[in-house]
BAKETOR-146927 format. One line per 8 residues: number of its first residue (from 1); their letters; for each residue x, y, z of C-alpha. Coordinates in Angstrom, 1 decimal. Each point is the difference from the previous one (the first is absolute). Layout:
BEGIN
NUM> a> X:Y:Z; ...
This chain:
BEGIN
1> mntadclk> 1.3:77.5:26.6; -0.9:3.6:-0.8; -3.2:1.8:0.8; -1.6:-0.7:-3.3; 0.7:-3.7:0.3; -1.5:-0.1:3.5; -3.1:1.7:-1.2; -0.4:-2.6:-2.8
9> vvialfli> 0.3:-2.8:2.6; -2.6:1.6:2.2; -2.4:0.5:-2.8; 0.5:-3.6:-1.2; -0.6:-1.4:3.4; -3.1:2.2:0.5; -1.5:-1.3:-3.3; 0.8:-3.6:0.9
17> stftgcgk> -1.6:0.3:3.5; -3.1:1.8:-1.5; -0.9:-2.1:-3.0; 1.1:-3.5:0.9; -0.4:-2.6:2.7; -2.8:-0.9:2.4; 1.0:1.3:3.3; -2.3:0.4:3.0
25> gstnapsd> -0.7:3.6:0.8; 1.2:1.2:-3.4; -2.1:2.2:-2.2; -0.3:0.2:-3.8; -2.3:2.9:-0.7; 0.5:2.0:-3.2; -1.7:3.3:0.1; -1.9:-0.6:-3.3
33> sssgqnls> -1.6:-3.3:1.1; -3.7:-0.3:0.0; -2.0:-0.4:3.1; -1.5:-3.5:0.6; -3.2:1.2:1.7; -2.2:-0.6:-3.0; 1.7:-3.1:-1.3; -1.6:-3.5:-0.2
41> igrmkvai> 1.4:-3.4:-0.5; -1.3:-2.1:-2.9; 1.3:-3.4:1.2; 2.0:-1.0:3.1; 1.2:-3.4:1.0; 0.8:-0.7:3.7; 2.1:-3.1:0.7; 0.0:-1.2:3.7
49> mpeyddps> 2.5:-2.7:0.8; 0.4:-1.0:3.6; 3.4:-1.4:1.0; 1.3:0.0:-3.6; 3.7:0.9:0.5; -0.1:1.5:3.6; -2.1:-0.7:3.1; -2.4:2.8:-1.0
57> vlaiydgk> -2.4:0.7:-2.9; 1.4:1.0:-3.3; -2.4:2.3:-1.8; 0.2:1.4:-3.5; -2.2:2.9:-1.4; 0.2:0.0:-3.8; -2.3:2.2:-2.2; -0.5:2.8:-2.3
65> feeaasyp> -1.6:3.5:0.4; -2.4:1.2:-2.5; 1.3:2.7:-2.4; 1.0:3.2:1.8; 0.3:3.5:-1.5; 3.7:-0.1:0.2; 2.9:-2.0:1.5; 1.8:-0.4:2.4
73> irtsflip> -2.8:-0.4:2.6; 0.0:0.2:3.8; -1.7:-2.8:1.8; 0.1:-2.0:3.2; -0.8:-3.5:1.2; -1.1:-1.3:3.4; 1.7:-3.1:1.3; 0.0:-1.8:3.4
81> kgsvisda> 1.8:1.9:2.7; 3.7:-1.0:0.4; 0.3:-1.6:-3.4; 3.4:-0.2:-1.6; -0.1:1.1:-3.7; 2.0:-2.0:-2.5; -1.0:1.8:-3.2; -1.8:3.2:-0.8
89> cslshegq> 0.0:0.3:-3.8; -1.6:1.5:-3.0; -0.2:-2.2:-3.1; 0.6:1.4:-3.5; -2.2:-1.0:-2.9; 2.6:-2.6:-0.9; -0.2:-1.6:3.5; 3.3:1.4:1.2
97> hfcqlyks> 0.1:0.7:3.8; 1.1:3.4:1.1; 0.8:0.1:3.7; -1.4:3.2:1.7; 0.9:1.8:3.2; -2.8:0.1:2.5; -1.0:1.4:3.3; -1.7:-2.1:2.7
105> tnkgvyde> -2.3:1.6:2.5; -1.8:-1.6:2.9; -3.8:0.2:-0.3; -1.1:-2.0:3.0; -0.5:-3.7:-0.9; 1.4:0.8:-3.5; 3.2:1.5:-1.4; -0.5:2.4:-2.9
113> vslvlpyp> 2.6:-0.4:-2.7; 0.1:3.2:-2.2; 1.9:0.0:-3.3; 0.0:1.5:-3.5; -0.7:-2.3:-3.0; 1.4:0.9:-3.5; -2.4:-2.6:-1.5; -3.5:-1.1:0.8
121> nfylsfht> 1.1:-3.6:1.0; 1.1:-0.6:3.5; 1.6:-2.9:1.9; 0.3:0.0:3.8; 1.3:-3.0:2.0; 0.5:-0.2:3.8; 0.1:-2.3:3.0; -2.3:0.5:3.0
129> pqldvkte> 1.2:-0.3:3.6; 1.0:-3.6:0.9; -2.6:-2.6:0.9; 0.2:-2.2:3.0; 1.5:-3.1:-1.7; 0.1:-1.9:3.4; -3.8:-0.2:-0.1; -1.4:-2.7:-2.1
137> kkeieyri> -3.4:1.6:-0.7; 0.4:3.1:-2.0; -2.7:2.6:-0.3; 0.8:2.9:-2.3; -2.3:3.0:-0.5; 1.3:1.8:-3.1; -1.5:3.5:-0.5; 0.1:1.7:-3.4
145> kvnhpiki> -0.6:3.8:-0.1; 0.7:2.2:-3.0; 0.1:3.7:-0.6; -1.5:-0.3:-3.5; -3.1:-1.7:-1.3; 0.6:-3.2:-1.9; -2.1:-1.3:-2.8; 1.1:-3.6:0.3
153> mevelqqp> 2.1:-1.5:2.8; 1.3:-3.6:0.0; 1.2:-1.5:3.3; 2.1:-3.1:-0.2; 0.7:-1.9:3.2; 2.6:-2.6:0.2; 0.2:-3.0:2.4; 3.4:-0.5:1.6
161> lrssafsi> 1.7:-3.3:-0.8; -0.1:-2.7:2.6; -3.2:1.5:1.5; -3.6:-1.4:0.3; -3.6:1.0:0.7; 0.5:3.1:-2.1; -3.2:2.1:-0.1; -1.0:3.5:-1.0
169> ippenaql> -2.8:2.2:1.2; -0.4:2.7:-2.8; -2.1:3.2:0.1; -3.6:-0.4:-1.1; 0.5:1.7:-3.3; 3.0:-2.2:-1.1; -0.6:-2.4:-2.9; 2.0:-3.3:-0.1
177> tqkeasis> 1.7:-0.2:-3.4; 2.5:-2.8:0.7; -1.2:-2.9:2.2; 1.8:-1.6:2.8; 2.4:-2.8:-0.7; 1.1:1.8:-3.2; 3.7:-0.8:-0.1; 2.4:2.6:-1.5
185> vikgfnqv> 2.7:-1.0:-2.4; 2.7:1.6:2.2; 1.1:-2.2:3.0; -3.5:-1.6:0.3; -1.6:2.8:2.1; -3.7:-0.1:0.6; -1.5:3.4:-1.0; -3.5:1.4:0.4
193> vykldgvm> -1.0:3.1:-2.0; -2.9:2.4:0.6; -1.3:2.9:-2.0; -1.5:3.2:1.3; -1.7:2.6:-2.2; -0.3:3.7:0.8; 2.3:0.2:3.0; -0.5:3.4:1.7
201> aeretifk> 2.8:2.2:1.3; 0.5:0.0:3.7; -2.1:-3.2:0.4; 1.6:-2.9:1.8; -0.1:-3.5:-1.7; 0.8:-2.8:2.5; 1.0:-3.5:-0.8; 0.4:-2.5:2.9
209> vnylksdp> 2.4:-2.8:-0.6; 0.3:-3.1:2.3; 2.3:-3.0:-0.2; 2.0:-2.5:2.0; 3.8:-0.1:-0.3; 2.4:-1.3:2.7; 3.1:0.4:-2.2; 1.6:3.4:0.7
217> kpsvdiky> 1.8:0.1:-3.3; -1.4:2.1:-2.9; -1.0:-1.6:-3.3; 3.1:1.3:-1.8; 3.4:0.5:1.5; 1.3:3.5:0.2; 2.3:0.8:-3.0; 3.3:0.5:1.7
225> ssmketls> -0.2:-2.2:3.1; -1.8:-3.0:1.4; -3.1:0.6:2.2; 1.8:-1.8:2.9; 2.8:2.5:-0.1; -2.4:2.9:-0.4; -2.0:-0.9:3.0; 3.0:-0.7:2.2
233> kgksyesq> 1.8:3.2:-0.8; -3.2:2.1:0.2; 0.2:1.2:-3.6; -3.2:1.1:-1.6; -1.4:2.5:-2.5; -0.3:2.4:3.0; 3.8:-0.2:0.4; 0.4:0.6:-3.7
241> rnvktily> -2.0:3.2:0.4; 2.1:1.1:2.9; 3.2:-0.5:-2.1; -1.5:1.9:-2.9; -0.8:2.9:2.4; 3.6:0.1:1.3; 1.3:-0.1:-3.6; -2.1:3.0:-1.0
249> glfgagil> 1.1:1.8:3.1; 3.7:-0.6:-0.8; -0.7:1.1:-3.6; -1.6:3.2:1.2; 2.9:0.7:2.4; 2.4:-0.5:-2.9; -1.8:2.6:-2.1; 0.1:2.4:3.0
257> ailgivvw> 3.7:-0.6:0.3; 0.6:0.7:-3.7; -2.1:3.2:0.3; 2.2:1.1:2.9; 3.1:-0.6:-2.0; -1.4:2.0:-2.9; -0.9:3.0:2.3; 3.4:-0.1:1.6
265> rirsrrkq> 1.8:0.0:-3.5; -2.2:2.9:-1.2; 0.8:2.0:3.1; 3.7:-0.8:-0.2; 0.0:1.0:-3.7; -1.7:3.3:0.8; 2.5:0.8:2.8; 2.9:-0.7:-2.4
273> dnrq> -1.6:2.3:-2.7; -0.5:2.8:2.6; 3.7:-0.2:1.1; 1.1:0.3:-3.6
């Protein structure tokens, strides 16, 4: 491989690492992106699903920013500390998901996920730290805090399968829009939906969820292995994040190695030219 080919490989790898993937600690920050300080969210849906496919809470933030002066836009979301991100995406007008690089920063009880969105629609899914599944009585206090004002926020809370005595204590300004015992079409989950108007930035919204569940298994088996194997081997979304971090580290080391080869080839070529 000559010097020109090496440079092409480095450039290609750099572009891939910059504009694709969803790696922890990565940054996607084009210089011409707009600041998100004055942005507001028109509608945002928050799905809270305890013990869905993991002994934790699966949460999904799905919404759309109001029109900005230009795109892409810089923004950030606050999620429970120690959460494992599954998807950080921007959605095109046709509904196609575009995975974005992001940077996660500890902000006390929250982790701040910073990213750049090429479209006003966003989709963020993650799992909170694991619950104590050995305890039958579950008491979850889920806190929602946003960096942008929201005109309308819908919060959907889902009861785990094989649980009982499911109850919710919503904030005072939450309006119940879907009553309890409303059964969803998908797998028969009981879902309760609340609506909040005019959610202010930096203001906490707290939903308290209580239920009884002695079964340690989640409602849905993890995609690639049974829950029994997962618990016995200690696999979790936390271990997935650790693996992802290792892969990005190896990828970065590979780029550095290629750069070293390029520098060595250039110096060798210069020495040969000087001798001639």
